[in-house]
N, C-alpha and C positions, 0 to 999 in steps of 0.2 A: 500562405506559410506552410513549410515543408512537414508532412508528416514524419512522427520521430518516435523508430521502436524502442523498445525495452531491449538489449544489447549484453545487458548483464546479468548474473548466477542468480545475486544476490542483492539487497539494499541493507549497506550496516551503516552508510552514510549518506549526503549530499553534496562534501565537496571536492569527490572530480565528477562530479554529474556535471554536463553542460545547460545553460537556459534550456534549452528546448526540450530536455529529459524530464528536466523540474516539474515544466509544464507538462509534459504530457504523465506525470506521476499524478500532479493536481486537477488534470482534467479525467484520468481513469478513478479518481476518489469521487470526485463528481458522479460519475458515472452510477459507482455503487453507493453514494450514499443515499441517489436515487431508488437503487434494488432494493435497500436497508427497509425506503419507507413502503415497500409493496405487500400487499397482501402476503403474499406467497414468496419469499428472499431465497427462491433460488435461481441461480446462474447456468445454465445451459454449458457455458464454455468452460464451465468449471468443475464440469463432472469428473470424475476420477483424478484428482488433485487435492493435495494437500496444502491449505492455508494457516499458519501461523501466525501468531504476533507475540512480542519480546519484548516487557522493556525493563530494563538494566538502568536503573538511579536511583539517586537516594530517597525520594518521594516514593518509588516504590519498597523500602525496603521497612522488615519488619524492625517497630521502635527497641533496641535495644534496654534489657530493665535495669 
């Protein structure tokens, strides 16, 4: 299988991604899961980078009074 590189600036959805790009994302997520299970959760390749998770969907909204 051919190695895939992420060529997008960001990820707002997967609808326009190829199957290889989605596999690449899942493989990357798997590697980061392993990092999360380590005693020291630092990744040298992310030094100086900012990672952000933003979830916008009804399940994350506060209930209205």
